[in-house]
C-alpha positions in Angstrom: -11.5 14.8 -16.6 -7.8 15.7 -16.9 -6.5 17.1 -20.2 -3.7 14.5 -19.6 -5.9 11.4 -19.7 -9.1 9.6 -20.0 -9.6 6.6 -17.7 -8.1 3.4 -18.9 -10.2 0.3 -18.7 -12.8 1.9 -16.5 -16.2 3.5 -16.8 -16.1 7.3 -16.0 -19.7 6.9 -14.7 -18.8 4.1 -12.4 -20.0 4.4 -8.8 -17.7 4.8 -5.8 -15.5 1.9 -5.1 -17.0 -0.8 -2.9 -15.3 -1.3 0.4 -15.2 -5.1 1.0 -16.1 -6.3 4.5 -13.4 -8.4 6.1 -14.2 -12.0 6.7 -14.2 -13.6 10.2 -10.5 -14.3 9.7 -9.6 -10.9 8.4 -8.9 -12.2 4.9 -10.2 -10.5 1.8 -9.7 -11.2 -1.8 -8.9 -8.0 -3.6 -7.4 -6.6 -6.8 -4.2 -4.6 -6.3 -6.2 -1.5 -7.1 -8.8 -2.1 -4.4 -6.1 -3.1 -2.0 -4.3 0.2 -2.5 -7.6 2.0 -2.1 -8.3 0.1 1.2 -4.8 0.9 2.4 -5.2 4.6 1.7 -8.6 4.6 3.4 -7.0 3.1 6.5 -4.2 5.7 6.5 -6.7 8.5 6.1 -8.9 7.2 8.8 -6.0 6.7 11.2 -4.4 10.1 10.9 -6.1 13.4 10.0 -2.7 14.8 8.9 -2.7 12.4 5.9 -3.7 14.2 2.7 -4.0 12.9 -0.9 -3.1 15.3 -3.7 -3.0 14.7 -7.5 -4.6 15.2 -10.9 -8.2 13.9 -11.0 -7.9 11.8 -7.8 -11.0 13.3 -6.2 -14.4 13.0 -7.9 -13.0 10.8 -10.7 -11.0 8.6 -8.4 -7.9 8.7 -10.6 -7.2 7.3 -14.0 -6.8 3.8 -12.5 -9.5 4.4 -9.9 -7.1 3.9 -7.0 -8.6 6.8 -5.0 -12.2 6.2 -6.0 -14.7 7.0 -3.2 -12.1 8.5 -0.9 -13.1 12.2 -1.5 -16.7 11.3 -0.9 -15.7 9.9 2.5 -13.0 12.3 3.6 -13.9 15.5 1.8 -12.2 17.9 -0.6 -9.9 19.2 2.1 -8.1 15.9 2.4 -8.5 14.3 -1.1 -7.5 17.2 -3.3 -7.6 17.6 -7.1 -4.5 19.4 -8.2 -3.7 21.5 -11.2 -2.0 19.7 -14.2 1.5 20.5 -13.0 3.7 17.7 -11.6 6.3 20.1 -10.3 3.6 22.0 -8.5 2.2 18.8 -7.0 5.4 17.8 -5.5 6.5 21.3 -4.5 3.2 21.9 -2.7 3.6 18.6 -0.9 7.0 19.6 0.4 5.4 22.6 2.0 2.6 20.5 3.5 5.1 18.0 4.9 7.2 20.8 6.5 4.0 22.0 8.1 3.3 18.7 9.8 1.1 17.0 7.2 1.7 13.6 5.6 0.9 14.2 1.9 0.5 11.3 -0.5 0.8 12.6 -4.1 -0.1 10.8 -7.2 1.9 11.1 -10.4 -0.7 10.1 -12.9 1.7 8.1 -15.1 5.4 7.2 -14.8 6.4 9.3 -17.8 4.8 12.4 -16.2 7.2 12.4 -13.2 10.1 14.1 -15.1 8.7 17.6 -14.7 8.8 17.0 -11.0 12.3 15.6 -11.0 13.9 18.8 -9.9 11.7 19.0 -6.8 12.2 15.4 -5.9 16.0 15.3 -6.3 16.8 18.9 -5.3 14.3 19.4 -2.4 12.5 16.3 -1.2 15.6 14.1 -1.0 17.9 16.7 0.6 15.9 18.6 3.3 16.8 16.2 6.1 20.5 16.4 5.2 20.4 20.2 4.5 18.9 20.9 8.0 21.1 18.4 9.9 18.0 16.3 10.7 15.9 19.2 12.0 13.4 18.9 9.2 11.9 15.8 7.7 9.7 15.4 4.7 7.2 12.7 5.5 5.6 12.3 2.1 4.8 9.5 -0.4 5.1 9.9 -4.1 2.9 7.3 -5.8 3.9 6.4 -9.4 2.2 3.8 -11.6 5.0 2.4 -13.6 6.0 -0.2 -16.1 4.5 -1.5 -19.3 2.1 -4.2 -20.5 -1.1 -2.1 -20.9 -0.7 -1.0 -24.5 -0.3 2.7 -23.7 1.0 5.5 -25.8 4.3 7.3 -25.4 5.1 8.7 -21.9 2.7 6.2 -20.3 5.0 3.2 -19.9 8.3 3.9 -18.2 10.5 2.3 -15.6 12.2 5.2 -13.8 13.1 3.4 -10.6 16.9 3.6 -11.0 16.8 7.4 -11.1 15.3 7.5 -7.6 17.2 4.6 -6.1 20.3 6.4 -7.2 19.3 9.5 -5.2 20.5 9.6 -1.5 17.7 10.7 0.8 14.9 8.9 -1.0 13.5 5.5 -0.1 12.1 3.5 -3.0 9.6 0.6 -2.7 7.4 -1.3 -5.0 4.6 -3.9 -4.4 3.9 -6.9 -6.6 0.7 -8.3 -5.1 -2.5 -7.0 -3.4 -1.4 -7.9 0.2 1.8 -6.0 -0.1 0.0 -3.1 -1.8 -2.4 -2.8 1.2 0.2 -2.9 3.9 3.2 -1.2 2.1 1.2 2.0 1.3 0.3 2.4 4.9 3.9 1.7 6.1 5.2 4.2 3.5 2.8 6.9 4.8 3.9 6.3 8.3 7.6 6.7 7.5 9.1 10.0 8.5 11.3 10.1 5.3 10.1 10.6 1.7 9.1 7.4 0.0 8.8 6.8 -3.8 6.0 4.2 -4.0 6.0 2.4 -7.4 2.9 0.6 -8.4 3.0 -1.9 -11.3 0.1 -0.7 -13.4 -0.3 -4.0 -15.4 -0.9 -5.8 -12.1 -3.7 -3.4 -10.8 -6.5 -5.8 -11.7 -4.9 -9.0 -10.5 -6.5 -10.5 -7.4 -5.0 -12.0 -4.3 -5.7 -12.6 -0.6 -5.2 -9.7 1.8 -5.1 -10.6 5.5 -5.9 -7.3 7.2 -5.4 -8.8 10.7 -2.0 -10.4 10.2 1.2 -8.4 10.9 2.9 -7.4 7.7 6.6 -7.7 6.7 8.8 -4.8 7.5 8.6 -2.2 4.6 12.2 -2.5 3.6 12.5 -6.3 3.7 12.4 -8.7 0.8 10.2 -11.7 0.6 11.0 -15.2 -0.5 8.0 -16.0 -2.8 9.2 -19.5 -3.6 12.1 -21.4 -2.0 14.6 -23.2 -4.2 18.1 -24.7 -4.4 19.4 -24.5 -8.0 19.4 -20.7 -8.7 18.0 -17.5 -7.3 15.7 -15.2 -9.4 15.7 -11.7 -8.0 12.9 -9.4 -9.1 10.4 -6.8 -8.1 7.1 -5.2 -9.1 5.6 -6.4 -12.4 8.3 -9.1 -13.1 7.7 -11.1 -9.9 4.8 -12.9 -11.4 6.9 -13.7 -14.5 9.6 -15.1 -12.4 7.2 -17.3 -10.5 5.9 -18.6 -13.8 9.4 -19.3 -14.9 10.1 -21.3 -11.7 6.9 -23.3 -12.2 7.9 -24.1 -15.8 11.5 -25.0 -14.8 10.2 -27.4 -12.2 8.8 -29.5 -15.0 12.4 -30.0 -16.1 13.6 -30.9 -12.6 15.0 -27.5 -11.7 14.3 -25.9 -8.4 14.4 -22.1 -8.6 14.2 -19.7 -5.7 12.2 -16.5 -6.3 12.8 -13.4 -4.2 10.6 -10.3 -4.4 12.9 -7.4 -3.5 10.0 -5.1 -2.5 12.5 -2.4 -1.5 14.9 -0.9 -4.1 16.4 1.6 -1.7 17.5 0.4 0.7 18.1 -3.1 -0.7 17.7 -6.0 1.6 21.3 -7.2 1.1 21.3 -9.8 3.8 18.4 -11.8 2.3 19.8 -11.6 -1.2 23.3 -12.8 -0.1 21.9 -15.6 2.0 19.9 -16.9 -1.0 22.7 -16.7 -3.5 25.1 -18.4 -1.1 22.7 -21.3 -0.9 22.0 -21.6 -4.6 25.3 -20.4 -6.1 23.6 -18.7 -9.0 21.7 -15.3 -9.4 19.6 -13.9 -12.2 18.1 -10.4 -11.8 14.9 -9.7 -13.8 13.4 -6.2 -14.3 11.6 -4.2 -17.1 13.9 -1.2 -16.9 16.9 -1.0 -19.3 19.9 -2.9 -18.3 22.6 -0.2 -18.3 23.1 1.2 -14.8 19.9 -0.4 -13.6 19.0 -2.1 -10.3 20.3 -5.4 -11.8 23.7 -3.9 -12.3 23.9 -2.7 -8.7 22.7 -6.1 -7.4 25.3 -7.9 -9.6 28.1 -5.7 -8.2 27.0 -6.3 -4.6 26.6 -10.1 -5.1 30.0 -10.4 -6.8 31.7 -8.5 -4.0 30.1 -10.4 -1.1 29.4 -13.9 -2.6 32.3 -14.3 -4.9 33.5 -17.6 -3.6 30.1 -19.2 -3.4 29.1 -18.2 -7.0 29.1 -21.1 -9.5 28.2 -18.8 -12.5 28.3 -15.1 -13.3 25.3 -13.0 -12.1 23.0 -12.7 -15.1 20.5 -10.0 -16.0 17.2 -10.2 -17.9 16.0 -6.6 -18.6 14.4 -4.2 -21.0 16.6 -3.3 -23.9 18.7 -0.1 -23.9 16.1 1.8 -26.1 13.4 4.3 -25.5 10.2 2.5 -24.5 8.7 1.3 -27.8 5.2 1.8 -29.2 2.6 -0.4 -27.7 2.2 -2.7 -30.7 5.8 -4.0 -30.2 6.2 -3.7 -26.4 5.8 -7.5 -25.9 9.0 -7.9 -27.7 10.7 -5.4 -25.4 9.5 -6.6 -22.1 11.3 -9.6 -20.4 9.1 -12.7 -20.7 9.0 -16.3 -19.6 11.3 -17.5 -22.5 14.0 -14.9 -21.8 14.0 -15.7 -18.1 14.2 -19.5 -18.8 17.0 -18.9 -21.3 19.0 -17.1 -18.6 18.4 -20.0 -16.3 19.7 -22.4 -18.9 22.8 -20.3 -19.4 23.4 -20.0 -15.7 23.1 -23.7 -15.0 25.3 -24.5 -18.0 28.4 -23.2 -16.2 
């Protein structure tokens, strides 16, 4: 067990994760955690250059059990327990990537990524530019992020804007098990470094995963619910909240469109602009603080490209501009159904 953590919501003596058999149609019903595990298993099986590296990811299977059972199948040379040093984890992965491997590193919790920030920004993001394209860094940095699990300080953060702000990094996040299964494989296959954000509060939520159907492109958004009155733009943990808001608004005769951005860098501008031009209104929802967040960037882009179609200002529903609070008051900090619906009311009032 790591000095950092004990497992959250899991039994340390639990047996290796069960690998569900696909149905005749290829559809499985999985939690996001098991979908990520299955996606990593597929990547490891398909390419012997794929390696997993991180704190307690081997015999323990990770704090959230995402890698459970993988070391038993693929061995200690491919699913590797690292020292407790995030800078070392990422720095080692850079060397592995330059030697032709495809490392997938796990940062145990979002708040632990900051010791590795120098490596990510100064090395990982710049090597392709620094070498005029001669060297790539095909690596994935997995980061459980966001709140909603009642954790202590440094265990609930939303650092996505730091990485989306950094040229040379691609930043994606899943919101459901199907995307988790496919997106982790697509990220591993990318020849550029990908920051892969996993909403930890959604790990145990179940959904259908069709392992036989072709997935969406990794950097494309997805329309979760079509609508005509306003567009809700979100990603990761807040997608479900936005869908709940759309369902509640429908009871009042309001038809909201919900878009899951999925990719934060690059942003799928074309899909965002097309939706906002149809509805005339845009509301961006995310857990991270509002100042200089993804919502601010989206608002600027929408205003510049859709100015004449807008019927109301672009609104944002975000975390407050404060350090992430103690767990007992985090529900008052996180955007919720009421705050999203209030923004809808304000937008439609124009």
